[in-house]
C-alpha positions in Angstrom: 66.5 81.1 136.2 63.8 79.0 138.1 66.2 78.6 141.0 66.5 82.4 141.4 62.8 82.9 141.7 61.2 83.4 145.1 57.8 81.8 145.7 56.1 85.0 144.5 57.6 84.8 141.0 59.9 87.8 141.6 63.7 87.7 141.1 65.9 88.5 144.2 66.3 92.1 143.2 62.6 92.7 143.2 62.2 92.5 139.4 59.7 90.2 137.7 61.0 87.8 135.0 59.1 89.8 132.3 60.8 93.0 133.3 64.2 91.4 133.4 63.7 90.0 130.0 62.5 93.4 128.7 65.6 95.1 130.1 68.0 92.6 128.7 66.3 92.8 125.3 66.5 96.6 125.4 70.2 96.5 126.2 70.8 93.9 123.5 68.9 96.1 121.0 71.0 99.1 122.0 74.2 97.2 121.5 73.1 95.9 118.1 72.2 99.5 117.0 75.6 100.8 118.1 77.4 98.0 116.3 75.3 98.5 113.2 76.1 102.3 113.2 79.8 101.5 113.6 79.8 99.1 110.7 77.9 101.6 108.5 80.5 104.4 109.4 83.3 102.0 108.5 81.8 101.1 105.2 81.2 104.8 104.4 84.9 105.6 105.2 86.0 102.7 103.1 83.8 103.9 100.2 85.2 107.4 100.5 88.7 106.1 100.5 88.0 104.0 97.4 86.4 107.0 95.6 89.5 109.2 96.5 91.8 106.5 95.2 89.7 106.2 92.0 89.8 109.9 91.4 93.6 110.0 91.8 94.0 107.0 89.5 91.8 108.7 86.9 94.0 111.9 87.1 97.1 109.8 86.8 95.7 108.0 83.8 94.8 111.3 82.1 98.4 112.5 82.6 99.8 109.3 81.3 97.6 109.4 78.2 98.8 112.9 77.4 102.4 111.9 77.9 101.8 108.9 75.7 100.3 111.1 73.0 103.3 113.5 73.2 105.8 110.6 73.0 103.9 109.2 70.0 104.0 112.6 68.3 107.7 112.8 69.0 108.4 109.5 67.4 106.3 110.3 64.4 107.4 113.9 63.8 110.9 113.6 65.2 112.5 115.7 67.9 111.3 119.4 67.8 113.9 121.9 66.8 114.7 124.7 69.3 112.7 127.8 68.5 114.7 130.8 67.5 113.2 134.1 66.5 114.5 135.8 63.3 115.9 138.7 65.3 117.8 136.4 67.7 119.4 134.5 64.8 120.5 137.7 63.1 121.9 139.0 66.4 123.8 135.7 66.8 125.1 136.0 63.2 126.3 139.6 64.0 128.1 138.4 67.1 129.7 135.5 65.3 130.8 137.8 62.4 132.3 140.3 64.9 134.2 137.5 66.7 135.5 136.1 63.4 136.6 139.6 62.4 138.4 140.2 65.7 140.2 136.9 65.4 141.4 137.7 61.8 142.8 141.1 62.9 145.0 139.5 65.6 
């Protein structure tokens, strides 16, 4: 830097060394602030992604716990019987009786 100074203590572009130092420091500070902001934004995005992932895993876990409970109940209680209403079973009985009667007539 000393070699660039004129005899008056001014750099060739007419700037004093103190002004040059201040400008370089200001530019470096601005670069640092930009990088810091970018790092913070990246961390915030990563935190949001992790929170979303956690919420999905918790929903999946709840579903698996319910499924596990149903399967345990199935093992303990046995397979559920198909539901049939009394009117449906009497209708089925009438149909079967009519079909049996029709076959005996032939």
